[in-house]
N, C-alpha and C positions, 0 to 999 in steps of 0.2 A: 504459837507467839499470841498474846492478847492484844486486846484492841488499844489499852494504853501503853503497850511496848512498841505499837506500830507506829501510833501517833508520836511517841517520844522521839522515834528513831527517823520519822519523817521532818518532824520538827528541828532536829539537830543537824541532819542533813541539809535542809533548806538554809538554815543559819550558816553552817558552813560554807555552801556555795556562794552565799551572800557575801560572807568575809572573803574568800577568795577573790571575787571579782572585784570587791572595793580595793583591794589589796593589789590587784593587777592594775586597775585604774591609776592608782597612787604611783607605783613603779614607773608605769608609761608617762605620766606626767612629770615625773623625776628624770627620766631618760630625756624628755623632748626638749625641757628647758635647761638641765645641766649644761653650762659652758656655752650657751646660745650665743653665736656670733651675730654680728649687725647683718641685717638685710641688705642683699645687693641694691635693691630700689628703696631704701629706708627713706633719704630724701626727694623721692619723687613724689610730685603733687600733681593733680589735674585741674586746671582752670578751664572755664567757660565763658564765651560772650555770645550774647544773644543778639542777633540783627533783626531789624525790622523788615517785613516783607517786601518792602520798596527799595530795599538797598541793593546797589549795582553788583551784579555777581563779578564783573572784572574789578571792582574796587576790592572785595570782600578775598578775591583770590590774591591780588597784590598784599592785602594785608596779612594773608596766611602765608606766603613766602615771606614776607617781612618777617614776622613771628618766629618763624622755622629758623633764619638765619641768625635770630639773638642768642648771646651765649647761654648755655645752661637749658635751653628749650630743645628737647630730645623729639618729639614728633609733634605733628598738627594734623586736625581733621576736621574738614568742613562738611556739615550735613545739610545739603540744600532743601530737602523736604521741611525740616524744623527750622532753617535759616540759624544754626548755632555752630560756633567753631570753639573744638576743645583741643587744649594743647596740654602736654606734659613737659614739667620742667623741674630741674633740681632747685629746691628752694634754699641751697645755699649759695647758688649763683643767681638767681634772679628771683622776681617777685612780681605775684600777678597784677596787684595795684600797678607797678610801675610799667609793666607791659601794655596793661591798657590804657593808660595816660600817656605812654609814646607812641601807640599804635593806632588807637581808636580815637580819643579825645584829641589828639593833636591834628588829625584830619577833618575834625567836625563831622564825623559820622554817626547817623541815629541807631546807636546800639547800646546794650545794658551790659555790665559784667555781672555774672551770677553770683550772687552771695548766698551763702547757708543761712537759713534762719537761726536765730538763737536756741529755740527749741531744737532743732534737729543736731546742732552744734553740741548742746549740754548733752544729748544722748551717747556721744562718743561714736566708737567704732560701731556699725551697724551688724557686723559678722559676730561679734563677740558682746554678749549680754554681761557686764561685769557684775551685775546684782544677782546672776543666777547660780545656782549651785555648782555649776562646774566652772563659772568665772571665779568665785571666791575660792573654789578648791585650789584652781588653778594658780591664783595669787599667793595663797598660802604656802603651796608646796614649793613654788617658784623663790617665796623668800627663804625658806629651809633650805634648799638646795643651793641657791646662789649665795 
């Protein structure tokens, strides 16, 4: 076998392997997005309230328990080291602004509702870059399959 034939067979083999891997990726994406059902936690959101260091721990505990009893609120967690209260809620049943208004502002407590910056909100989901090759490919395959 000559060197030209060896290079030719190597090139064909590499091209074939690349094509098979790409085809496998397309099939994998198609299988994953075909008939995709809504996620169980599709309407769950997180909200955060930042308390000042001087806030009374007993008052914060009362607020945490009060927020936990609101309809649509699934869980609450207060981190005393950072003075932050994080809670998960169903956004179909509850609104973070209303929770903050009813539980913190009405009690005249020194706390701030955490708000995502416009720059971070414009980026979208931090787990998936929609402008990357994989993000665009997923969107294309999903539009074809569904």
